[in-house]
TORDREN-65698 format. One record per residue (C-alpha): x negated, y, z negated; residue in one letter; residue number from 0. Coordinates in steps of 0.001 Angstrom, whole numbers, plus 500000, padded with zeros to 6 digits. Each point is the difference from the previous one (the first is absolute). Layout:
BEGIN
<rec x="X" y="Y" z="Z" res="a" n="NUM"/>
...
//
This chain:
BEGIN
<rec x="799346" y="767455" z="928171" res="m" n="0"/>
<rec x="502579" y="497443" z="498889" res="a" n="1"/>
<rec x="503281" y="499958" z="501556" res="t" n="2"/>
<rec x="502924" y="500010" z="497721" res="v" n="3"/>
<rec x="503400" y="498395" z="501191" res="q" n="4"/>
<rec x="503071" y="501454" z="499104" res="t" n="5"/>
<rec x="502939" y="498009" z="498397" res="p" n="6"/>
<rec x="502154" y="499994" z="503257" res="n" n="7"/>
<rec x="496682" y="498483" z="501791" res="e" n="8"/>
<rec x="499778" y="497248" z="497371" res="t" n="9"/>
<rec x="503526" y="499362" z="500132" res="q" n="10"/>
<rec x="500031" y="499834" z="503769" res="h" n="11"/>
<rec x="496874" y="497708" z="499839" res="q" n="12"/>
<rec x="501842" y="497413" z="497739" res="e" n="13"/>
<rec x="503243" y="499900" z="501921" res="d" n="14"/>
<rec x="498035" y="499171" z="503384" res="a" n="15"/>
<rec x="497998" y="497383" z="497817" res="a" n="16"/>
<rec x="503323" y="498719" z="498837" res="n" n="17"/>
<rec x="501574" y="499700" z="503391" res="q" n="18"/>
<rec x="497070" y="498138" z="501243" res="r" n="19"/>
<rec x="500307" y="497573" z="497281" res="n" n="20"/>
<rec x="503943" y="499593" z="501078" res="r" n="21"/>
<rec x="499240" y="499453" z="503398" res="k" n="22"/>
<rec x="497187" y="497416" z="499102" res="r" n="23"/>
<rec x="502753" y="498532" z="497840" res="w" n="24"/>
<rec x="502672" y="499920" z="502306" res="l" n="25"/>
<rec x="497672" y="498712" z="502952" res="g" n="26"/>
<rec x="498761" y="497090" z="497648" res="g" n="27"/>
<rec x="503907" y="499231" z="498861" res="l" n="28"/>
<rec x="500932" y="499558" z="503594" res="a" n="29"/>
<rec x="497370" y="498067" z="501267" res="v" n="30"/>
<rec x="500886" y="497893" z="496754" res="l" n="31"/>
<rec x="503507" y="499828" z="501381" res="v" n="32"/>
<rec x="499084" y="499217" z="503099" res="i" n="33"/>
<rec x="497623" y="497302" z="499030" res="l" n="34"/>
<rec x="502939" y="498612" z="497641" res="l" n="35"/>
<rec x="502328" y="500360" z="502946" res="g" n="36"/>
<rec x="497624" y="497918" z="502290" res="l" n="37"/>
<rec x="499620" y="497535" z="497352" res="g" n="38"/>
<rec x="503843" y="499579" z="499414" res="v" n="39"/>
<rec x="500127" y="499561" z="503707" res="w" n="40"/>
<rec x="497128" y="497532" z="500325" res="a" n="41"/>
<rec x="501557" y="498013" z="497139" res="w" n="42"/>
<rec x="503279" y="499784" z="501301" res="h" n="43"/>
<rec x="498749" y="499123" z="503471" res="e" n="44"/>
<rec x="497380" y="497461" z="498912" res="l" n="45"/>
<rec x="501995" y="498619" z="497209" res="y" n="46"/>
<rec x="503065" y="501621" z="498563" res="g" n="47"/>
<rec x="502211" y="499330" z="502955" res="r" n="48"/>
<rec x="499206" y="496196" z="500083" res="w" n="49"/>
<rec x="500837" y="499351" z="496414" res="n" n="50"/>
<rec x="503335" y="500198" z="498087" res="e" n="51"/>
<rec x="500169" y="499535" z="496320" res="s" n="52"/>
<rec x="502552" y="499891" z="497141" res="t" n="53"/>
<rec x="500055" y="498950" z="496113" res="d" n="54"/>
<rec x="503547" y="499230" z="500198" res="d" n="55"/>
<rec x="498691" y="496438" z="500335" res="a" n="56"/>
<rec x="500783" y="497088" z="497476" res="y" n="57"/>
<rec x="498924" y="496348" z="499805" res="v" n="58"/>
<rec x="503113" y="497501" z="500951" res="n" n="59"/>
<rec x="499951" y="496247" z="500119" res="g" n="60"/>
<rec x="502539" y="496868" z="499730" res="n" n="61"/>
<rec x="501794" y="499796" z="496828" res="v" n="62"/>
<rec x="500997" y="496276" z="499964" res="v" n="63"/>
<rec x="503147" y="499918" z="497584" res="e" n="64"/>
<rec x="500485" y="496513" z="498221" res="i" n="65"/>
<rec x="503590" y="499170" z="500351" res="t" n="66"/>
<rec x="501877" y="496516" z="499206" res="p" n="67"/>
<rec x="502252" y="498164" z="502442" res="l" n="68"/>
<rec x="501700" y="498177" z="497300" res="a" n="69"/>
<rec x="501734" y="501034" z="496627" res="t" n="70"/>
<rec x="498029" y="498968" z="497124" res="g" n="71"/>
<rec x="498395" y="500227" z="496193" res="t" n="72"/>
<rec x="496387" y="501384" z="499941" res="v" n="73"/>
<rec x="498176" y="497339" z="497990" res="v" n="74"/>
<rec x="496038" y="501153" z="500702" res="s" n="75"/>
<rec x="498146" y="503101" z="501696" res="i" n="76"/>
<rec x="497036" y="499339" z="501704" res="g" n="77"/>
<rec x="498468" y="503240" z="500595" res="a" n="78"/>
<rec x="500230" y="503714" z="498553" res="d" n="79"/>
<rec x="499508" y="503545" z="501151" res="d" n="80"/>
<rec x="496345" y="500452" z="501310" res="g" n="81"/>
<rec x="499481" y="496296" z="500400" res="d" n="82"/>
<rec x="498338" y="498324" z="503149" res="l" n="83"/>
<rec x="502160" y="497291" z="501608" res="v" n="84"/>
<rec x="499294" y="497892" z="502965" res="h" n="85"/>
<rec x="502209" y="498899" z="502860" res="e" n="86"/>
<rec x="502037" y="497041" z="498515" res="g" n="87"/>
<rec x="499353" y="500728" z="496281" res="q" n="88"/>
<rec x="502889" y="499517" z="497566" res="t" n="89"/>
<rec x="501515" y="503136" z="498944" res="l" n="90"/>
<rec x="503393" y="499429" z="498446" res="v" n="91"/>
<rec x="501395" y="496643" z="499224" res="s" n="92"/>
<rec x="503868" y="499405" z="499056" res="f" n="93"/>
<rec x="501654" y="497089" z="497791" res="d" n="94"/>
<rec x="500025" y="497080" z="502769" res="p" n="95"/>
<rec x="502745" y="497772" z="498338" res="s" n="96"/>
<rec x="502949" y="500859" z="501907" res="d" n="97"/>
<rec x="497816" y="499771" z="503426" res="a" n="98"/>
<rec x="498162" y="496757" z="498904" res="l" n="99"/>
<rec x="503491" y="498149" z="499495" res="v" n="100"/>
<rec x="501274" y="501309" z="503140" res="g" n="101"/>
<rec x="496763" y="498561" z="501888" res="l" n="102"/>
<rec x="500216" y="496657" z="498352" res="q" n="103"/>
<rec x="503731" y="500048" z="501134" res="s" n="104"/>
<rec x="498853" y="500542" z="503319" res="a" n="105"/>
<rec x="497334" y="497354" z="499838" res="e" n="106"/>
<rec x="502636" y="497623" z="499010" res="a" n="107"/>
<rec x="502372" y="500771" z="502768" res="n" n="108"/>
<rec x="497153" y="499535" z="502619" res="l" n="109"/>
<rec x="499158" y="496899" z="498785" res="a" n="110"/>
<rec x="503813" y="498513" z="499897" res="r" n="111"/>
<rec x="500525" y="501695" z="503255" res="t" n="112"/>
<rec x="497054" y="498087" z="501804" res="v" n="113"/>
<rec x="501345" y="496618" z="498419" res="r" n="114"/>
<rec x="503350" y="500761" z="501445" res="q" n="115"/>
<rec x="498672" y="500731" z="503376" res="v" n="116"/>
<rec x="497932" y="496596" z="500048" res="r" n="117"/>
<rec x="503377" y="498308" z="499225" res="g" n="118"/>
<rec x="501368" y="501566" z="502892" res="l" n="119"/>
<rec x="497425" y="498511" z="502240" res="f" n="120"/>
<rec x="500540" y="496598" z="498485" res="s" n="121"/>
<rec x="503608" y="500375" z="500659" res="n" n="122"/>
<rec x="499293" y="500349" z="503451" res="v" n="123"/>
<rec x="497975" y="496744" z="499943" res="d" n="124"/>
<rec x="502697" y="498262" z="498053" res="g" n="125"/>
<rec x="502723" y="501167" z="502327" res="m" n="126"/>
<rec x="497715" y="498629" z="502939" res="k" n="127"/>
<rec x="500303" y="496859" z="498246" res="a" n="128"/>
<rec x="503545" y="499836" z="499359" res="q" n="129"/>
<rec x="500779" y="500969" z="503779" res="v" n="130"/>
<rec x="497516" y="497279" z="501173" res="a" n="131"/>
<rec x="502086" y="497519" z="497821" res="a" n="132"/>
<rec x="503192" y="501102" z="500976" res="q" n="133"/>
<rec x="499036" y="499675" z="503630" res="k" n="134"/>
<rec x="499192" y="496500" z="499248" res="s" n="135"/>
<rec x="503657" y="499439" z="498532" res="e" n="136"/>
<rec x="501472" y="501489" z="503006" res="v" n="137"/>
<rec x="498139" y="497635" z="502408" res="q" n="138"/>
<rec x="500775" y="497130" z="497743" res="k" n="139"/>
<rec x="503787" y="500872" z="499802" res="a" n="140"/>
<rec x="500125" y="500802" z="503808" res="q" n="141"/>
<rec x="498177" y="496398" z="500797" res="d" n="142"/>
<rec x="502695" y="498246" z="497477" res="n" n="143"/>
<rec x="503094" y="501803" z="501729" res="y" n="144"/>
<rec x="498495" y="499094" z="503526" res="t" n="145"/>
<rec x="499806" y="496454" z="498869" res="r" n="146"/>
<rec x="503733" y="499896" z="498357" res="r" n="147"/>
<rec x="501438" y="501678" z="503284" res="k" n="148"/>
<rec x="498751" y="497126" z="502096" res="s" n="149"/>
<rec x="501476" y="497200" z="497320" res="l" n="150"/>
<rec x="503067" y="501833" z="499833" res="a" n="151"/>
<rec x="500090" y="500252" z="503972" res="a" n="152"/>
<rec x="500227" y="495814" z="500031" res="g" n="153"/>
<rec x="502159" y="499860" z="497068" res="g" n="154"/>
<rec x="497426" y="498895" z="497617" res="a" n="155"/>
<rec x="500547" y="502735" z="497250" res="i" n="156"/>
<rec x="503104" y="502238" z="499304" res="s" n="157"/>
<rec x="500636" y="503166" z="500908" res="l" n="158"/>
<rec x="499950" y="501014" z="496328" res="e" n="159"/>
<rec x="496381" y="499047" z="499582" res="e" n="160"/>
<rec x="499077" y="502077" z="503182" res="l" n="161"/>
<rec x="501899" y="503113" z="498523" res="s" n="162"/>
<rec x="497889" y="499519" z="496812" res="h" n="163"/>
<rec x="496635" y="499912" z="502024" res="a" n="164"/>
<rec x="501167" y="503085" z="502403" res="r" n="165"/>
<rec x="500523" y="501873" z="496240" res="d" n="166"/>
<rec x="496488" y="498946" z="498799" res="d" n="167"/>
<rec x="498501" y="501464" z="503282" res="l" n="168"/>
<rec x="501909" y="503361" z="499730" res="s" n="169"/>
<rec x="499245" y="500049" z="496339" res="s" n="170"/>
<rec x="496068" y="499383" z="500606" res="a" n="171"/>
<rec x="499987" y="502730" z="502626" res="r" n="172"/>
<rec x="501604" y="502523" z="497606" res="s" n="173"/>
<rec x="497597" y="499262" z="497385" res="a" n="174"/>
<rec x="497434" y="500381" z="502492" res="l" n="175"/>
<rec x="501070" y="503198" z="500963" res="r" n="176"/>
<rec x="499934" y="501553" z="496560" res="n" n="177"/>
<rec x="496768" y="499008" z="499292" res="a" n="178"/>
<rec x="498916" y="501424" z="503097" res="e" n="179"/>
<rec x="501965" y="503304" z="498870" res="q" n="180"/>
<rec x="497998" y="499516" z="496356" res="q" n="181"/>
<rec x="497056" y="499595" z="501851" res="l" n="182"/>
<rec x="500381" y="503250" z="502234" res="d" n="183"/>
<rec x="500716" y="501983" z="496884" res="t" n="184"/>
<rec x="497211" y="498752" z="498049" res="s" n="185"/>
<rec x="497814" y="500888" z="502735" res="r" n="186"/>
<rec x="501437" y="503368" z="500641" res="a" n="187"/>
<rec x="498464" y="500757" z="496391" res="l" n="188"/>
<rec x="496436" y="499001" z="500684" res="v" n="189"/>
<rec x="499609" y="500503" z="503741" res="d" n="190"/>
<rec x="496804" y="501706" z="501580" res="n" n="191"/>
<rec x="498792" y="500599" z="496108" res="t" n="192"/>
<rec x="497688" y="498608" z="497767" res="a" n="193"/>
<rec x="499773" y="499947" z="496341" res="v" n="194"/>
<rec x="498318" y="502808" z="499596" res="v" n="195"/>
<rec x="501892" y="502408" z="502385" res="n" n="196"/>
<rec x="503493" y="498443" z="499376" res="h" n="197"/>
<rec x="502388" y="503496" z="499195" res="p" n="198"/>
<rec x="500593" y="498503" z="496854" res="d" n="199"/>
<rec x="496417" y="499736" z="498963" res="v" n="200"/>
<rec x="499181" y="503327" z="501619" res="m" n="201"/>
<rec x="502914" y="501878" z="497938" res="a" n="202"/>
<rec x="498949" y="498246" z="496748" res="a" n="203"/>
<rec x="496279" y="501138" z="500710" res="a" n="204"/>
<rec x="501194" y="503350" z="500538" res="a" n="205"/>
<rec x="501655" y="500207" z="496715" res="q" n="206"/>
<rec x="496584" y="498757" z="498424" res="l" n="207"/>
<rec x="498088" y="502544" z="501835" res="r" n="208"/>
<rec x="502279" y="502707" z="498522" res="q" n="209"/>
<rec x="499810" y="498572" z="496644" res="a" n="210"/>
<rec x="496412" y="499861" z="500253" res="y" n="211"/>
<rec x="499639" y="503597" z="500958" res="l" n="212"/>
<rec x="502140" y="501130" z="497280" res="a" n="213"/>
<rec x="497814" y="497985" z="497457" res="h" n="214"/>
<rec x="496701" y="501568" z="501693" res="a" n="215"/>
<rec x="501527" y="503277" z="499862" res="r" n="216"/>
<rec x="500497" y="500098" z="496260" res="t" n="217"/>
<rec x="496120" y="500913" z="500090" res="t" n="218"/>
<rec x="499373" y="503173" z="501776" res="l" n="219"/>
<rec x="496371" y="500154" z="501370" res="i" n="220"/>
<rec x="497885" y="502971" z="501228" res="a" n="221"/>
<rec x="500543" y="500140" z="503906" res="p" n="222"/>
<rec x="496722" y="501945" z="500422" res="v" n="223"/>
<rec x="496551" y="500668" z="498184" res="t" n="224"/>
<rec x="500269" y="503527" z="497795" res="g" n="225"/>
<rec x="500527" y="501641" z="496757" res="y" n="226"/>
<rec x="503025" y="499479" z="497864" res="v" n="227"/>
<rec x="502161" y="503323" z="499308" res="a" n="228"/>
<rec x="503196" y="501140" z="498965" res="k" n="229"/>
<rec x="500622" y="496954" z="497771" res="r" n="230"/>
<rec x="503533" y="500106" z="498550" res="t" n="231"/>
<rec x="501128" y="496366" z="499337" res="v" n="232"/>
<rec x="499897" y="498958" z="496620" res="q" n="233"/>
<rec x="500054" y="496429" z="498390" res="l" n="234"/>
<rec x="503634" y="498575" z="499648" res="g" n="235"/>
<rec x="501243" y="502441" z="502312" res="q" n="236"/>
<rec x="502876" y="498810" z="502385" res="r" n="237"/>
<rec x="499637" y="501568" z="503392" res="v" n="238"/>
<rec x="501673" y="499926" z="503349" res="q" n="239"/>
<rec x="498904" y="499439" z="503442" res="p" n="240"/>
<rec x="498538" y="503246" z="501498" res="g" n="241"/>
<rec x="499043" y="501283" z="496420" res="t" n="242"/>
<rec x="496344" y="501645" z="500470" res="a" n="243"/>
<rec x="498138" y="498373" z="497131" res="l" n="244"/>
<rec x="496433" y="501446" z="500945" res="m" n="245"/>
<rec x="497939" y="501035" z="502922" res="a" n="246"/>
<rec x="496604" y="498731" z="501529" res="v" n="247"/>
<rec x="497990" y="502423" z="501964" res="i" n="248"/>
<rec x="497460" y="498968" z="502223" res="p" n="249"/>
<rec x="497252" y="502531" z="499566" res="l" n="250"/>
<rec x="498054" y="498759" z="502891" res="s" n="251"/>
<rec x="503175" y="501148" z="502440" res="q" n="252"/>
<rec x="499918" y="503919" z="499243" res="l" n="253"/>
<rec x="500370" y="502773" z="502854" res="w" n="254"/>
<rec x="500161" y="503616" z="499253" res="i" n="255"/>
<rec x="503232" y="501989" z="501183" res="d" n="256"/>
<rec x="498947" y="503511" z="500771" res="a" n="257"/>
<rec x="502613" y="502514" z="500780" res="n" n="258"/>
<rec x="498818" y="502301" z="502711" res="f" n="259"/>
<rec x="501736" y="503204" z="500856" res="k" n="260"/>
<rec x="501677" y="499903" z="503286" res="e" n="261"/>
<rec x="497647" y="502587" z="501723" res="t" n="262"/>
<rec x="497070" y="498065" z="499322" res="q" n="263"/>
<rec x="501209" y="496787" z="501932" res="l" n="264"/>
<rec x="499225" y="501508" z="503574" res="h" n="265"/>
<rec x="496761" y="497982" z="500327" res="n" n="266"/>
<rec x="500321" y="497218" z="497666" res="m" n="267"/>
<rec x="500079" y="496656" z="501638" res="r" n="268"/>
<rec x="500038" y="496283" z="498514" res="i" n="269"/>
<rec x="496730" y="498667" z="499386" res="g" n="270"/>
<rec x="498032" y="503143" z="499347" res="q" n="271"/>
<rec x="497591" y="499861" z="497211" res="p" n="272"/>
<rec x="500427" y="501454" z="496274" res="v" n="273"/>
<rec x="497991" y="500792" z="497215" res="d" n="274"/>
<rec x="501845" y="499609" z="496678" res="i" n="275"/>
<rec x="499149" y="501106" z="496614" res="e" n="276"/>
<rec x="501822" y="498975" z="496761" res="a" n="277"/>
<rec x="500392" y="502047" z="497131" res="d" n="278"/>
<rec x="499293" y="497445" z="497722" res="i" n="279"/>
<rec x="496513" y="499508" z="501095" res="y" n="280"/>
<rec x="499604" y="503327" z="501271" res="g" n="281"/>
<rec x="497572" y="500888" z="502705" res="s" n="282"/>
<rec x="497435" y="497832" z="499125" res="s" n="283"/>
<rec x="501909" y="497118" z="501594" res="v" n="284"/>
<rec x="500866" y="500429" z="503703" res="k" n="285"/>
<rec x="502329" y="497287" z="501883" res="y" n="286"/>
<rec x="500403" y="499731" z="503370" res="s" n="287"/>
<rec x="503233" y="499271" z="501987" res="g" n="288"/>
<rec x="501815" y="500341" z="503101" res="s" n="289"/>
<rec x="503530" y="501365" z="501172" res="v" n="290"/>
<rec x="502339" y="496822" z="500025" res="d" n="291"/>
<rec x="503293" y="501643" z="500779" res="s" n="292"/>
<rec x="501888" y="503272" z="499998" res="i" n="293"/>
<rec x="503182" y="500131" z="498686" res="g" n="294"/>
<rec x="503490" y="499788" z="502192" res="a" n="295"/>
<rec x="501079" y="502995" z="498179" res="g" n="296"/>
<rec x="499524" y="502540" z="497272" res="t" n="297"/>
<rec x="500201" y="499330" z="496351" res="g" n="298"/>
<rec x="502945" y="502296" z="499509" res="s" n="299"/>
<rec x="502082" y="497640" z="502699" res="a" n="300"/>
<rec x="499537" y="496911" z="498084" res="f" n="301"/>
<rec x="500789" y="501773" z="496731" res="a" n="302"/>
<rec x="502820" y="498436" z="497944" res="l" n="303"/>
<rec x="501834" y="503659" z="500480" res="l" n="304"/>
<rec x="499088" y="501330" z="503194" res="p" n="305"/>
<rec x="499440" y="504071" z="500526" res="a" n="306"/>
<rec x="503315" y="501278" z="501547" res="q" n="307"/>
<rec x="498737" y="503125" z="502120" res="n" n="308"/>
<rec x="503406" y="500505" z="501484" res="a" n="309"/>
<rec x="500581" y="502969" z="497618" res="t" n="310"/>
<rec x="499880" y="503422" z="500288" res="g" n="311"/>
<rec x="496908" y="500533" z="497138" res="n" n="312"/>
<rec x="497984" y="497564" z="502111" res="w" n="313"/>
<rec x="496025" y="500650" z="499677" res="i" n="314"/>
<rec x="497508" y="498282" z="502190" res="k" n="315"/>
<rec x="497312" y="497772" z="498128" res="i" n="316"/>
<rec x="497445" y="498370" z="501110" res="v" n="317"/>
<rec x="500406" y="495988" z="500176" res="q" n="318"/>
<rec x="497876" y="497437" z="498854" res="r" n="319"/>
<rec x="499502" y="496896" z="501945" res="v" n="320"/>
<rec x="498571" y="496927" z="498463" res="p" n="321"/>
<rec x="496856" y="498437" z="501364" res="v" n="322"/>
<rec x="498909" y="496630" z="499044" res="r" n="323"/>
<rec x="496047" y="499402" z="499596" res="i" n="324"/>
<rec x="498116" y="496690" z="499676" res="h" n="325"/>
<rec x="497363" y="499877" z="497197" res="i" n="326"/>
<rec x="496679" y="498027" z="500905" res="n" n="327"/>
<rec x="500566" y="497013" z="498120" res="p" n="328"/>
<rec x="496732" y="499603" z="498614" res="e" n="329"/>
<rec x="499818" y="503345" z="498787" res="q" n="330"/>
<rec x="503509" y="499173" z="498221" res="l" n="331"/>
<rec x="498137" y="497040" z="498265" res="t" n="332"/>
<rec x="497053" y="501868" z="499138" res="e" n="333"/>
<rec x="501952" y="502688" z="498422" res="h" n="334"/>
<rec x="503609" y="498948" z="499597" res="p" n="335"/>
<rec x="502909" y="502390" z="499834" res="l" n="336"/>
<rec x="503434" y="499778" z="498468" res="r" n="337"/>
<rec x="503395" y="500765" z="501483" res="v" n="338"/>
<rec x="501126" y="503695" z="499605" res="g" n="339"/>
<rec x="496564" y="501716" z="499762" res="l" n="340"/>
<rec x="498954" y="503101" z="501670" res="s" n="341"/>
<rec x="498054" y="500450" z="502567" res="t" n="342"/>
<rec x="498536" y="502507" z="502605" res="m" n="343"/>
<rec x="499725" y="498761" z="503856" res="v" n="344"/>
<rec x="498492" y="501598" z="502606" res="e" n="345"/>
<rec x="500801" y="498706" z="503579" res="v" n="346"/>
<rec x="497432" y="500323" z="503037" res="n" n="347"/>
<rec x="501969" y="501060" z="503074" res="l" n="348"/>
<rec x="497109" y="499634" z="502273" res="r" n="349"/>
<rec x="501006" y="496824" z="501486" res="d" n="350"/>
<rec x="503215" y="500405" z="502109" res="q" n="351"/>
<rec x="500190" y="496859" z="501755" res="s" n="352"/>
<rec x="502456" y="498275" z="497228" res="g" n="353"/>
<rec x="503969" y="500127" z="500467" res="p" n="354"/>
<rec x="502156" y="502330" z="497750" res="v" n="355"/>
<rec x="502391" y="497162" z="499426" res="l" n="356"/>
<rec x="499616" y="496336" z="500299" res="a" n="357"/>
<rec x="500243" y="498350" z="503228" res="q" n="358"/>
<rec x="500429" y="496309" z="499188" res="l" n="359"/>
<rec x="501779" y="498241" z="497634" res="p" n="360"/>
<rec x="498360" y="498016" z="497247" res="p" n="361"/>
<rec x="498402" y="496655" z="501239" res="q" n="362"/>
<rec x="500283" y="498178" z="496810" res="k" n="363"/>
<rec x="501648" y="500858" z="496413" res="a" n="364"/>
<rec x="498176" y="502544" z="498024" res="a" n="365"/>
<rec x="500131" y="497956" z="496932" res="f" n="366"/>
<rec x="500686" y="496575" z="499278" res="t" n="367"/>
<rec x="499938" y="497599" z="497140" res="t" n="368"/>
<rec x="499950" y="496222" z="500067" res="n" n="369"/>
<rec x="500694" y="499222" z="496721" res="v" n="370"/>
<rec x="503669" y="498749" z="500184" res="y" n="371"/>
<rec x="499341" y="497595" z="502522" res="q" n="372"/>
<rec x="498711" y="497468" z="497680" res="q" n="373"/>
<rec x="502971" y="499839" z="498011" res="q" n="374"/>
<rec x="501901" y="498727" z="503146" res="l" n="375"/>
<rec x="497072" y="497598" z="500750" res="a" n="376"/>
<rec x="500352" y="498442" z="496712" res="d" n="377"/>
<rec x="504027" y="499509" z="500448" res="a" n="378"/>
<rec x="499273" y="498385" z="503341" res="e" n="379"/>
<rec x="497502" y="497778" z="498188" res="a" n="380"/>
<rec x="502638" y="498913" z="497490" res="l" n="381"/>
<rec x="502622" y="499643" z="502449" res="i" n="382"/>
<rec x="497829" y="497438" z="501981" res="t" n="383"/>
<rec x="498923" y="497939" z="496789" res="r" n="384"/>
<rec x="503493" y="499696" z="498795" res="l" n="385"/>
<rec x="501029" y="498592" z="503569" res="i" n="386"/>
<rec x="497030" y="497634" z="500448" res="d" n="387"/>
<rec x="500843" y="498836" z="496509" res="s" n="388"/>
<rec x="503481" y="499030" z="500785" res="n" n="389"/>
<rec x="499651" y="498760" z="503141" res="s" n="390"/>
<rec x="498882" y="496267" z="501068" res="s" n="391"/>
<rec x="498688" y="498213" z="502608" res="v" n="392"/>
<rec x="503391" y="498363" z="500843" res="s" n="393"/>
<rec x="501457" y="503609" z="500009" res="g" n="394"/>
<rec x="497864" y="501329" z="502310" res="n" n="395"/>
<rec x="500045" y="497079" z="502179" res="t" n="396"/>
<rec x="503407" y="500382" z="500168" res="a" n="397"/>
<rec x="499944" y="503827" z="500469" res="a" n="398"/>
<rec x="497743" y="499147" z="503489" res="q" n="399"/>
<rec x="502674" y="497680" z="501297" res="r" n="400"/>
//
């Protein structure tokens, strides 16, 4: 005989089934939450607390401004925005007419000075000969006076003739003293010098060196290899010293300035490895790098208008500190970056052996260029050539005496 359930019994069974299902669901949810919590804890212990990341990071680099040292009128522009230029390549040329005239005048002045100094050495030799001749005159007058003095004692000659001999001796001695003084004066102008290091020649050489550099500076050259940007100079423009004409950016010398929150710096050290991702390439390109330095102050401390917190409505704001990150140069060559691009950086904090701040001063210059040394070397070569061409064997011989 079939059992017939009442509506109340049916409802009670449904409620019991629903309650069992709810308990199973809540139990499963609790297990899931526990597993998720364990996963978060494991991630934090194994990975999260050993890594700090920020997307407030941008590519930075040297922006080498090209500025003149002299006033000039632009007659040639050797490169435009985006062009690759090599170290020492001509970028801008000024009208060289005025500087060329000054250089030619300085060359003539040096040549004339060398010849005048040669004359000073010759004067010394001439005065030596004159002194020697005057000494002979003194000796001759002395012998003449001595002889006449003996004759006058015996009455062979008059006292007047003896007086004339004495006067001749005094005059010869005075002429000798005058010649010796002139010799001393001439010697004082050339003592302990040669033509090449005589003060007058050195002064004229300095003027020529300055004129040569002024002429060389009518041509502006690239101090580094890089790409031209921010060109503002135009043909025919009259520019003054210090005017920014263009910039050269060496894209092989880039780094990243990552602005980390102050709460992220507790375990950050110099030398820790960094993973870098640039927005321009996305996640398909990864760069490696290392922490190069940690800033000596927050960004707001170095702002043009630093924050003033000594007010009644002060609100605490988490500060950010710039961290400079070195980029692997080989990867940078393979995938070039540009100044100002956005990046995402992640620092691995496991290696705590590095210092927080640099411990030693730099042992050598961070950036150098040798392009301007050639200008001075060329000036020295011109000076040497002019001195040699306006000197002679006799003048050099006199200089060594």
